[in-house]
C-alpha positions as CSV (number, residue, x, y, z in Angstrom):
1,M,-8.6,-105.9,-55.3
2,I,-8.8,-105.9,-58.7
3,Q,-5.9,-104.4,-60.9
4,V,-6.6,-101.9,-63.1
5,K,-4.3,-101.3,-66.8
6,D,-2.4,-98.2,-66.5
7,P,-1.0,-96.9,-69.0
8,I,0.6,-93.3,-67.3
9,K,4.2,-93.5,-66.5
10,V,6.8,-91.4,-64.8
11,Y,7.7,-89.9,-68.0
12,D,5.7,-90.7,-70.5
13,A,2.5,-92.9,-71.4
14,R,4.2,-96.8,-72.2
15,W,2.8,-99.5,-72.7
16,E,2.8,-103.6,-75.0
17,V,1.0,-102.9,-78.1
18,S,-1.0,-106.5,-76.9
19,E,-1.9,-105.1,-73.6
20,F,-4.4,-102.2,-74.5
21,N,-6.9,-102.4,-77.4
22,D,-8.3,-99.6,-79.5
23,H,-10.8,-98.3,-77.1
24,E,-8.2,-98.0,-74.2
25,V,-6.0,-96.2,-76.5
26,A,-8.8,-94.1,-77.4
27,R,-9.6,-93.2,-73.3
28,L,-5.9,-92.1,-72.8
29,F,-6.5,-89.6,-75.9
30,E,-9.1,-88.8,-74.4
31,A,-7.6,-87.9,-71.2
32,T,-4.7,-86.4,-72.7
33,L,-7.4,-84.2,-74.6
34,G,-9.4,-83.4,-71.3
35,Y,-5.9,-82.6,-69.9
36,A,-5.3,-80.2,-72.5
37,R,-8.5,-78.3,-72.6
38,L,-7.8,-77.6,-68.4
39,I,-4.5,-76.0,-69.2
40,G,-6.2,-74.0,-72.4
41,V,-4.5,-75.8,-75.0
42,D,-6.6,-75.3,-78.3
43,T,-3.3,-77.1,-80.8
44,L,-2.0,-80.3,-80.8
45,T,1.2,-81.8,-83.1
46,L,1.1,-85.0,-83.7
47,T,4.7,-87.3,-84.5
48,R,5.8,-90.7,-85.2
49,D,8.8,-92.8,-85.2
50,A,9.4,-95.7,-86.9
51,R,8.1,-98.4,-84.7
52,L,5.1,-100.9,-85.7
53,G,2.7,-100.0,-83.1
54,C,2.5,-96.1,-83.8
55,A,0.7,-96.4,-87.2
56,R,-2.2,-97.5,-85.6
57,V,-2.0,-94.9,-82.4
58,M,-1.8,-92.4,-84.4
59,E,-4.9,-93.0,-85.9
60,I,-6.9,-93.2,-83.0
61,G,-5.6,-90.1,-82.0
62,I,-6.4,-88.1,-84.9
63,K,-9.7,-89.1,-84.8
64,V,-10.5,-88.6,-81.0
65,A,-8.6,-85.2,-82.0
66,L,-10.9,-83.9,-84.3
67,E,-14.0,-85.4,-83.1
68,A,-13.1,-82.8,-79.9
69,G,-12.9,-80.2,-82.3
70,F,-8.7,-79.0,-82.2
71,R,-7.0,-77.4,-84.4
72,L,-4.0,-80.5,-85.1
73,F,-0.7,-80.8,-87.0
74,V,0.4,-84.0,-88.0
75,C,3.5,-84.8,-89.3
76,F,3.1,-88.9,-90.5
77,D,6.6,-89.5,-91.7
78,P,8.4,-91.6,-89.2
79,I,11.0,-88.3,-87.4
80,S,13.0,-88.7,-84.2
81,T,11.9,-86.9,-80.9
82,P,14.0,-83.8,-80.8
83,L,13.0,-83.0,-84.2
84,S,9.4,-84.0,-83.2
85,Y,9.8,-80.9,-80.3
86,F,11.2,-78.5,-83.4
87,V,7.7,-79.6,-85.1
88,T,6.4,-78.0,-81.6
89,M,8.2,-75.6,-81.5
90,Q,7.5,-74.1,-85.1
91,T,4.1,-74.5,-84.5
92,I,3.5,-72.8,-81.2
93,R,5.3,-69.5,-83.2
94,N,1.6,-69.1,-84.6
95,F,-0.1,-71.0,-82.3
96,P,1.1,-70.4,-78.9
97,A,-1.3,-73.3,-76.6
98,T,-0.4,-75.9,-78.5
99,M,0.6,-79.1,-77.0
100,G,3.1,-81.5,-78.5
101,L,2.7,-85.9,-78.3
102,T,5.5,-87.9,-79.8
103,I,4.5,-91.3,-80.5
104,T,7.3,-93.8,-79.5
105,A,8.7,-96.0,-77.1
106,S,12.1,-94.8,-76.8
107,H,14.5,-97.5,-76.6
108,N,12.2,-100.2,-75.5
109,P,11.8,-103.4,-77.6
110,K,9.5,-103.7,-80.6
111,Q,6.4,-104.5,-79.0
112,Y,5.9,-101.6,-76.8
113,V,4.6,-98.0,-77.5
114,G,4.0,-94.8,-76.1
115,I,3.2,-90.8,-76.2
116,K,5.8,-88.5,-75.0
117,Y,4.4,-85.1,-74.0
118,T,4.9,-81.4,-74.2
119,V,2.8,-78.3,-73.2
120,P,3.0,-74.8,-73.9
121,T,5.9,-73.7,-74.2
122,V,7.4,-77.2,-75.8
123,E,7.7,-78.4,-71.6
124,A,8.2,-81.5,-71.4
125,I,5.6,-83.4,-68.7
126,G,5.5,-86.2,-66.0
127,Y,4.0,-87.7,-63.1
128,D,3.1,-84.7,-60.9
129,C,5.6,-82.7,-63.1
130,G,4.0,-80.0,-65.2
131,P,0.3,-78.0,-65.0
132,S,-1.9,-79.7,-62.4
133,G,0.3,-82.5,-62.4
134,G,1.3,-82.8,-65.5
135,L,0.6,-86.6,-66.3
136,K,-1.1,-87.3,-63.0
137,K,-4.1,-85.6,-64.1
138,V,-3.9,-87.5,-66.9
139,R,-4.0,-90.7,-64.9
140,E,-6.9,-89.2,-62.9
141,L,-9.2,-88.7,-65.8
142,Y,-8.2,-91.6,-67.1
143,H,-9.9,-93.7,-64.4
144,Q,-12.4,-90.8,-63.7
145,T,-15.7,-93.0,-64.2
146,D,-17.7,-90.4,-65.1
147,F,-15.2,-88.7,-67.4
148,E,-15.8,-87.4,-71.0
149,L,-14.5,-85.8,-73.9
150,Q,-16.9,-83.4,-75.1
151,K,-16.9,-83.5,-78.8
152,V,-16.9,-80.1,-81.0
153,P,-17.5,-79.6,-84.1
154,G,-14.6,-77.5,-86.2
155,G,-11.8,-80.0,-85.8
156,S,-9.0,-79.3,-88.5
157,M,-6.0,-81.3,-89.4
158,T,-3.0,-80.0,-91.3
159,I,-0.3,-82.4,-93.0
160,L,3.0,-80.9,-92.6
161,Q,5.9,-81.9,-94.6
162,N,8.8,-83.6,-92.7
163,P,10.8,-80.3,-91.9
164,V,14.0,-81.8,-92.0
165,D,15.6,-79.3,-93.9
166,D,14.7,-76.4,-91.5
167,Y,15.8,-78.6,-88.5
168,I,19.0,-79.4,-89.9
169,N,19.5,-74.9,-90.9
170,Y,18.3,-74.1,-87.1
171,T,20.6,-76.5,-85.7
172,F,23.7,-75.7,-87.9
173,S,23.1,-71.9,-87.0
174,L,22.7,-72.7,-83.4
175,A,26.0,-74.6,-83.5
176,G,27.9,-72.3,-85.3
177,L,28.8,-74.1,-88.4
178,E,28.9,-74.0,-92.0
179,S,28.9,-76.7,-94.3
180,N,31.4,-78.7,-94.5
181,E,33.0,-77.2,-91.7
182,L,33.2,-80.6,-90.0
183,K,35.7,-82.0,-93.3
184,G,38.3,-83.8,-92.0
185,L,36.4,-86.5,-89.1
186,S,35.6,-89.4,-90.1
187,I,32.7,-91.6,-87.7
188,V,30.5,-94.8,-88.0
189,L,26.9,-94.1,-87.1
190,D,25.1,-96.8,-85.7
191,T,21.1,-95.5,-85.5
192,F,20.1,-99.2,-84.9
193,N,16.9,-98.8,-87.1
194,G,15.5,-95.9,-85.7
195,S,14.1,-93.2,-86.8
196,A,17.0,-90.7,-86.5
197,G,19.2,-92.4,-89.1
198,P,18.0,-90.5,-92.1
199,E,17.9,-86.9,-90.6
200,L,21.5,-87.4,-88.9
201,Y,23.4,-88.8,-92.1
202,R,22.2,-86.2,-94.1
203,A,23.1,-83.4,-91.9
204,L,26.5,-85.0,-91.3
205,T,27.9,-85.4,-94.8
206,K,26.6,-81.7,-95.0
207,A,28.8,-80.8,-92.3
208,G,31.6,-83.2,-94.4
209,V,32.1,-85.6,-92.1
210,S,33.2,-88.7,-93.8
211,V,29.9,-91.1,-92.1
212,T,30.2,-95.1,-92.2
213,P,26.6,-96.4,-91.9
214,H,25.2,-98.7,-89.8
215,R,21.1,-100.0,-89.3
216,L,20.3,-97.1,-91.1
217,V,17.1,-97.8,-92.4
218,P,14.4,-97.2,-90.0
219,N,12.2,-100.5,-89.1
220,G,10.1,-101.1,-86.5
221,E,10.6,-104.8,-86.4
222,F,14.3,-103.7,-84.5
223,P,15.4,-106.7,-86.5
224,T,18.9,-106.9,-84.2
225,G,17.0,-106.1,-80.8
226,S,15.9,-103.4,-78.5
227,P,17.2,-100.0,-80.2
228,N,19.3,-99.3,-76.9
229,P,23.0,-98.2,-78.1
230,T,23.7,-98.1,-73.8
231,S,23.1,-101.7,-73.2
232,Q,26.4,-103.6,-72.8
233,N,28.3,-105.0,-76.0
234,K,25.2,-103.4,-78.5
235,M,27.8,-101.1,-79.8
236,N,30.7,-103.8,-80.7
237,P,29.4,-103.3,-84.0
238,A,30.1,-100.1,-84.5
239,M,33.3,-100.4,-83.0
240,E,34.8,-103.1,-85.6
241,L,33.3,-101.4,-88.6
242,A,35.7,-98.0,-87.0
243,V,39.1,-100.7,-87.0
244,Q,38.3,-101.8,-90.4
245,K,37.4,-98.0,-92.0
246,N,40.0,-96.5,-89.3
247,A,37.7,-94.1,-88.5
248,D,38.2,-91.4,-85.8
249,L,34.7,-91.7,-84.1
250,I,31.2,-94.1,-83.0
251,I,28.2,-92.7,-82.6
252,G,25.0,-94.5,-81.7
253,M,21.6,-93.8,-81.2
254,D,18.5,-95.2,-79.4
255,G,14.9,-95.7,-81.4
256,D,13.4,-92.3,-81.3
257,G,16.8,-90.6,-81.2
258,D,16.9,-88.7,-78.1
259,R,19.6,-90.8,-76.4
260,I,23.4,-90.8,-77.7
261,V,26.9,-92.7,-77.4
262,F,30.4,-91.7,-78.1
263,G,32.5,-93.2,-78.7
264,D,36.4,-94.1,-80.3
265,Q,37.8,-97.7,-81.7
266,Q,38.1,-99.1,-78.1
267,G,34.6,-98.6,-77.3
268,V,32.5,-95.7,-75.8
269,F,32.8,-93.4,-73.7
270,S,30.6,-92.1,-70.2
271,A,28.3,-89.8,-71.1
272,G,30.1,-87.7,-67.9
273,F,33.3,-87.2,-70.1
274,V,31.7,-86.9,-73.7
275,M,30.5,-83.8,-72.1
276,I,34.0,-82.3,-71.6
277,P,34.1,-81.4,-75.5
278,I,30.5,-79.9,-75.5
279,L,31.2,-77.6,-72.9
280,K,34.4,-76.6,-74.3
281,S,32.5,-75.7,-77.2
282,I,29.8,-74.1,-75.3
283,L,31.9,-72.1,-73.0
284,S,34.0,-70.5,-75.6
285,D,31.2,-69.2,-77.4
286,T,30.4,-67.0,-74.5
287,D,31.2,-65.1,-71.7
288,F,30.6,-66.8,-68.5
289,V,32.2,-64.6,-65.1
290,K,30.8,-67.3,-63.2
291,P,30.8,-70.6,-63.1
292,S,27.3,-72.2,-65.5
293,K,25.3,-74.7,-63.6
294,V,25.0,-77.8,-65.8
295,L,23.2,-80.7,-64.5
296,Y,24.6,-84.3,-63.8
297,D,21.9,-87.6,-63.0
298,P,23.5,-89.8,-60.4
299,K,25.1,-92.6,-62.6
300,V,27.6,-89.4,-64.4
301,N,31.4,-90.7,-62.9
302,P,33.1,-88.3,-60.3
303,M,36.6,-87.9,-62.4
304,A,34.1,-86.4,-65.0
305,L,32.7,-83.5,-63.0
306,L,36.5,-82.8,-61.5
307,K,36.9,-82.2,-65.2
308,W,34.3,-80.0,-66.0
309,G,34.7,-77.8,-62.7
310,D,38.1,-76.9,-64.6
311,L,36.0,-75.7,-67.6
312,N,33.9,-72.9,-65.3
313,A,31.0,-75.5,-65.2
314,E,29.1,-76.2,-61.8
315,P,27.8,-79.9,-61.8
316,V,24.4,-79.7,-60.1
317,L,23.3,-82.9,-59.2
318,F,19.3,-83.5,-59.8
319,R,17.2,-86.7,-60.2
320,N,17.2,-88.9,-63.2
321,G,14.3,-88.1,-65.6
322,H,13.9,-86.3,-68.7
323,S,10.7,-84.4,-67.6
324,Q,11.9,-83.3,-64.9
325,I,15.4,-83.0,-65.6
326,K,14.4,-80.4,-68.2
327,A,12.3,-78.4,-65.6
328,F,14.7,-78.2,-63.5
329,M,17.2,-77.0,-65.4
330,K,14.9,-73.5,-66.1
331,E,14.2,-73.2,-62.5
332,A,17.8,-73.7,-61.9
333,G,19.4,-71.4,-65.1
334,A,21.4,-74.1,-66.2
335,I,23.3,-74.2,-69.3
336,A,23.4,-77.7,-70.3
337,G,22.1,-81.3,-69.0
338,A,23.9,-84.7,-69.1
339,E,22.3,-88.5,-68.3
340,E,24.6,-91.6,-68.3
341,S,22.1,-93.0,-69.9
342,G,23.0,-91.0,-73.3
343,H,20.7,-88.0,-72.8
344,F,21.7,-84.4,-73.0
345,Y,19.8,-81.2,-72.4
346,H,20.9,-78.1,-73.7
347,R,18.8,-74.2,-73.9
348,L,18.1,-74.3,-77.2
349,P,16.3,-70.5,-78.4
350,L,13.6,-70.1,-81.4
351,G,13.0,-66.3,-82.1
352,D,12.5,-65.0,-78.6
353,M,11.0,-69.0,-77.2
354,V,13.8,-70.4,-75.1
355,I,13.0,-73.8,-74.4
356,S,15.5,-76.8,-72.4
357,G,15.6,-79.7,-74.2
358,E,17.1,-82.1,-76.8
359,N,18.7,-81.8,-79.9
360,S,20.9,-84.8,-80.4
361,L,21.9,-83.0,-83.7
362,Y,23.2,-80.0,-82.0
363,T,25.3,-82.5,-79.2
364,I,26.5,-84.3,-82.0
365,L,27.5,-81.2,-84.1
366,L,29.2,-79.7,-80.6
367,F,31.0,-82.4,-79.9
368,L,32.5,-83.2,-83.0
369,K,33.4,-78.9,-83.6
370,S,35.8,-79.6,-80.4
371,V,37.2,-82.0,-81.9
372,H,38.1,-80.8,-85.1
373,A,39.3,-78.0,-83.3
374,N,41.5,-80.5,-81.8
375,K,42.2,-84.0,-82.5
376,G,44.0,-84.9,-79.5
377,I,40.7,-84.6,-77.2
378,I,39.5,-87.9,-78.5
379,S,42.9,-89.7,-77.2
380,E,42.3,-87.0,-73.9
381,I,39.2,-89.2,-73.3
382,R,40.3,-91.9,-74.2
383,T,43.0,-91.5,-71.2
384,L,40.5,-91.0,-68.7
385,Q,38.2,-93.2,-69.7
386,D,40.6,-96.1,-69.3
387,Q,41.6,-94.6,-65.8
388,I,38.5,-95.9,-64.5
389,F,35.5,-98.2,-64.4
390,T,32.0,-98.0,-65.5
391,S,30.0,-101.0,-65.6
392,G,26.9,-99.3,-68.2
393,E,23.7,-100.3,-66.7
394,F,22.4,-104.0,-65.8
395,N,19.4,-104.8,-65.5
396,F,17.6,-108.2,-63.8
397,E,14.3,-108.9,-63.9
398,F,12.5,-110.5,-60.7
399,A,9.4,-112.8,-61.1
400,D,7.1,-109.8,-59.3
401,D,7.6,-106.5,-57.9
402,T,7.7,-108.0,-54.4
403,I,11.0,-109.8,-55.1
404,R,12.4,-107.3,-57.1
405,D,12.5,-105.1,-53.6
406,Q,13.7,-107.4,-52.0
407,A,17.1,-107.8,-54.0
408,M,17.1,-104.0,-54.5
409,Y,17.2,-103.9,-50.6
410,A,19.4,-107.2,-49.8
411,V,22.2,-104.8,-52.3
412,I,21.9,-101.8,-50.7
413,E,22.7,-103.4,-47.4
414,L,25.4,-105.3,-49.3
415,F,26.8,-101.7,-49.4
416,E,25.9,-100.3,-46.0
417,N,28.3,-103.3,-44.6
418,D,30.9,-101.3,-46.4
419,Q,30.6,-98.5,-44.8
420,A,29.9,-96.3,-47.8
421,R,27.2,-93.5,-48.0
422,L,24.0,-93.8,-49.2
423,T,21.6,-91.2,-50.4
424,T,18.4,-90.9,-51.8
425,H,18.3,-87.0,-52.2
426,S,20.3,-84.3,-53.5
427,E,21.7,-81.4,-51.7
428,N,18.6,-79.4,-52.5
429,G,16.6,-82.0,-50.6
430,D,15.1,-83.5,-54.5
431,D,14.0,-86.7,-54.4
432,L,16.8,-88.6,-56.6
433,E,14.1,-91.6,-57.4
434,G,16.7,-94.4,-56.2
435,T,19.6,-94.7,-54.1
436,V,23.0,-92.9,-54.3
437,V,26.2,-94.1,-53.0
438,Y,29.3,-93.1,-52.5
439,K,32.3,-94.5,-51.0
440,G,36.1,-91.8,-50.9
441,I,34.0,-89.2,-52.4
442,A,33.2,-85.9,-51.2
443,V,30.4,-83.5,-52.9
444,Q,29.9,-80.5,-51.6
445,S,28.5,-77.2,-54.0
446,G,29.5,-78.8,-57.0
447,K,32.9,-79.5,-55.8
448,I,33.9,-83.2,-56.1
449,T,37.3,-84.5,-53.7
450,L,38.2,-88.3,-53.9
451,N,40.6,-90.6,-52.7
452,D,42.5,-93.3,-54.5
453,D,40.0,-95.9,-53.5
454,W,36.7,-94.5,-54.8
455,Y,34.0,-96.3,-55.8
456,A,29.9,-94.6,-56.9
457,A,26.7,-96.6,-57.4
458,Y,23.1,-96.1,-58.8
459,L,20.6,-98.2,-57.7
460,R,16.8,-97.9,-58.5
461,T,13.4,-100.0,-60.1
462,A,12.7,-99.7,-63.6
463,T,9.8,-97.3,-64.0
464,N,8.6,-98.1,-67.6
465,E,9.1,-102.4,-66.6
466,K,7.4,-104.8,-64.7
467,G,10.5,-106.1,-62.0
468,V,13.0,-104.3,-62.8
469,V,16.3,-103.4,-60.9
470,R,18.5,-100.9,-62.6
471,S,22.0,-100.9,-61.1
472,Y,25.5,-98.4,-62.3
473,I,28.3,-98.8,-61.1
474,S,31.5,-96.6,-61.6
475,S,34.8,-96.5,-59.6
476,C,38.8,-95.5,-59.6
477,N,39.6,-98.9,-61.1
478,T,38.8,-102.2,-62.9
479,R,39.4,-104.6,-59.9
480,I,37.4,-102.6,-57.6
481,G,34.5,-102.2,-59.6
482,K,34.6,-105.5,-61.3
483,A,34.5,-107.1,-58.1
484,L,31.6,-105.0,-56.8
485,Q,29.3,-105.8,-60.3
486,E,30.4,-109.5,-59.6
487,K,29.3,-109.7,-55.9
488,I,26.2,-107.4,-57.1
489,V,25.5,-110.0,-60.0
490,R,25.8,-113.5,-57.6
491,L,23.9,-112.1,-55.0
492,L,20.8,-111.3,-57.3
493,T,21.5,-114.7,-59.5
494,D,21.9,-116.8,-56.9
495,Q,19.5,-115.9,-53.8
496,F,16.7,-114.0,-56.2
497,K,17.0,-115.9,-59.3
498,G,17.3,-113.2,-61.3
499,K,17.6,-113.2,-65.5
500,E,19.7,-110.5,-66.7
501,I,17.8,-108.7,-69.2
502,E,18.7,-105.6,-71.7
């Protein structure tokens, strides 16, 4: 059987630049616009980040969209993905039937490129997530031999100015902050040569924060490797700078600026603990009589969930997946969400419109707002962080997907032999797209109970890369967590010849 190349993944379209020629990229845009017509879209926003493959993909997309007669708004400047969502939010107020296309490959190495999608009203779609199946329908049209996108006269293109000032002003208002209100805080900002650097530096200095930048200039070559601050040891240079400058905090961003890491001079914090000051900022500004639902993914550590509950938040488990978690956030009426991968989600109003999505500047400002009110929060989070062990995501690549699956099942068997509890679905019956492991942990209706020897783990196969198993461990202490991680690494390396990758 001939294997057909496919750019569609679970959450977006993504591929290595060398995998697809211009004709195949054009075919992806034709399928995308065929889907757009199917759901009644007549207007597109097209934005890009700084990675090298984006320019050519944007040129192809513009050509296909204009020939198909769409109204097109384009921002040529490299911008972050959260800013691209804001571009679509602004556009949709005048043109309700707007689809947003963001050309990016997020945290992936420089040879990758891709497209993230939103549909009216600025709702992210994924595979089998969104109107008419979302990216499942795009994939179907891409491979449908008798599908041809009809060319229609009347296409138009408007080149947009970078709306970064509007974005910053909007976000300051949303966070309830004025210029210079965060004066007295000092941070090291490491943006990994991604697109978010200039806009965040500009906003944080406006807020009065003393910012020491690192890898600030957007550079699609990503000269220090893949732009992923959550990979192990990637934030070490920022920590060293923080010690030199005696900075309060470190903040790291991925290539398209929708993945965030926070930490101090000693290291990074888990996203679960980061949510504590963020929730303090959100919940202190509103009157909530009953606990507010806050989504978390399977890697958020259980100790953090206990602390969320103390703030009148109800933790709700949901699967990994940016498109799916935002859709479920809206369905569940959640006020926020966090993934241990560094993605944070909020309810974002603009006029009469409210979307569920990412605004990294808002996340950062909420965190810093709490810290500015009480710098002791930093030491509180550090104490919590030092009480537990978190491995960070450690990834192994195998010769092919068959060996990958064998390796993952062997790790699952290891946990079964330790009499841990394994689940692949949430309490609501949602597929978690991986295996969640709990030992010494009871979770029921958002309430967490921990034994003294607890640990948790999450195992899954990568959605955007071939032959890769992703693993994550949190535990009550370093001894238990390290022993588990070393056992898994030995198994994957010795028995299945896996190679550890970023």
